[in-house]
C-alpha positions as CSV (number, residue, x, y, z in Angstrom):
1,M,0.0,0.0,0.0
2,K,1.4,3.4,-1.0
3,E,1.7,6.2,1.5
4,L,-0.6,9.2,1.0
5,T,0.6,12.7,0.4
6,K,-0.6,15.4,2.8
7,A,-3.4,16.6,0.4
8,E,-4.5,13.0,-0.3
9,E,-4.6,12.2,3.4
10,Q,-6.7,15.3,4.1
11,I,-9.3,14.1,1.5
12,M,-9.2,10.5,2.9
13,Q,-9.8,11.8,6.4
14,L,-12.9,13.6,5.2
15,L,-14.1,10.5,3.3
16,W,-13.5,8.2,6.2
17,K,-15.7,10.5,8.4
18,Q,-18.4,11.0,5.7
19,E,-18.2,7.4,4.5
20,K,-19.4,8.6,1.0
21,A,-19.5,12.0,-0.6
22,F,-19.6,14.0,-3.8
23,V,-16.7,16.4,-4.5
24,K,-18.8,19.4,-3.5
25,D,-19.5,17.7,-0.1
26,I,-15.8,17.2,0.5
27,I,-15.0,20.8,-0.4
28,E,-17.6,22.0,2.1
29,K,-15.7,20.2,4.9
30,I,-12.3,21.6,4.0
31,P,-11.3,24.7,6.0
32,E,-10.6,28.0,4.3
33,P,-9.0,28.8,2.0
34,K,-10.9,26.1,0.1
35,P,-9.2,24.5,-2.9
36,A,-10.7,24.7,-6.4
37,Y,-13.2,22.0,-7.4
38,N,-10.8,20.7,-10.1
39,T,-8.0,20.3,-7.5
40,V,-10.1,18.2,-5.2
41,S,-11.5,16.2,-8.1
42,T,-8.0,15.5,-9.4
43,I,-6.8,14.3,-5.9
44,I,-9.8,12.0,-5.7
45,R,-9.0,10.5,-9.1
46,I,-5.4,9.9,-8.0
47,L,-6.7,8.2,-4.8
48,E,-8.9,6.1,-7.1
49,K,-6.0,5.1,-9.2
50,K,-4.0,4.2,-6.1
51,G,-6.9,2.0,-4.9
52,F,-7.9,4.0,-1.9
53,V,-11.3,5.3,-3.3
54,G,-14.1,3.9,-5.4
55,H,-17.2,5.6,-6.8
56,N,-20.8,5.2,-7.9
57,A,-21.7,7.1,-11.0
58,Y,-25.0,9.0,-11.3
59,G,-24.9,10.3,-14.9
60,K,-21.9,12.6,-15.0
61,T,-21.8,12.9,-11.2
62,H,-19.7,10.6,-9.0
63,E,-20.2,9.7,-5.4
64,Y,-16.9,8.6,-3.8
65,F,-16.3,6.2,-0.9
66,P,-13.2,4.7,0.7
67,L,-12.0,1.3,-0.3
68,I,-9.4,1.1,2.5
69,S,-10.4,1.7,6.1
70,R,-8.7,4.2,8.3
71,K,-7.6,1.4,10.6
72,E,-6.0,-0.5,7.7
73,Y,-4.1,2.5,6.5
74,T,-3.1,3.6,10.0
75,G,-1.7,0.1,10.7
76,T,0.4,0.1,7.5
77,Y,1.5,3.7,7.9
78,M,2.6,3.1,11.5
79,K,4.5,-0.1,10.6
80,N,6.4,1.8,7.9
81,F,7.0,4.7,10.3
82,M,8.4,2.4,13.0
83,S,10.5,0.6,10.4
84,N,11.9,3.9,8.9
85,Y,12.6,5.8,12.1
86,F,12.8,3.2,14.9
87,S,14.3,0.1,13.3
88,G,10.9,-1.5,13.6
89,S,11.0,-1.4,17.4
90,F,7.9,-0.4,19.2
91,Q,10.0,0.0,22.4
92,E,12.3,2.5,20.7
93,M,9.4,4.5,19.4
94,V,7.7,4.6,22.8
95,S,11.0,5.5,24.5
96,F,11.5,8.3,22.0
97,F,8.1,9.9,22.6
98,A,8.3,9.4,26.3
99,K,11.5,11.4,26.4
100,E,10.4,14.0,23.9
101,D,7.0,14.6,25.5
102,N,8.3,14.4,29.1
103,M,5.8,11.7,29.9
104,S,5.3,11.1,33.6
105,L,5.6,7.7,35.2
106,S,1.9,7.5,35.6
107,D,1.3,8.3,31.9
108,L,3.8,5.6,31.0
109,D,2.2,3.1,33.4
110,E,-1.2,3.8,31.9
111,L,0.2,3.2,28.4
112,V,1.6,-0.1,29.4
113,K,-1.8,-1.1,30.9
114,D,-3.5,-0.1,27.7
115,V,-1.2,-2.2,25.6
116,K,-1.5,-5.2,27.9
117,R,-5.3,-4.9,27.8
118,D,-5.3,-4.7,24.0
119,L,-3.0,-7.7,23.7
120,E,-5.2,-9.8,26.0
121,N,-8.3,-8.8,24.0
122,N,-6.6,-9.9,20.8
123,K,-5.6,-13.2,22.3
124,S,-9.1,-13.9,23.6
125,E,-10.5,-13.0,20.1
126,G,-8.0,-15.4,18.5
127,N,-6.1,-12.7,16.7
128,E,-2.6,-13.6,17.8
């Protein structure tokens, strides 16, 4: 799966929230200064070529919808991010952010509890 550009990701975030939308609906949700209709339309067509977006045609009008879930993209993006910046080590990544954000021990403890709970839930669901 390819990584999205900043503009493509902005459009995908809106589509993930709306679930399906026409170009004009997407433009309405973009903060000022709003891009031109053709700009958004072009980005959506690029997303379609990349396999992120599909459409239903109603005459000359197209209603777009995501083909890839936010969760699926986030998982792939984060794996690539960890691989590129932290040698694929979750521990290195957490350590980096803990130091950079001056996390307290209680914040770090809460993070560990959350991760343990998620791992236990995955095991009980058979998703090891």
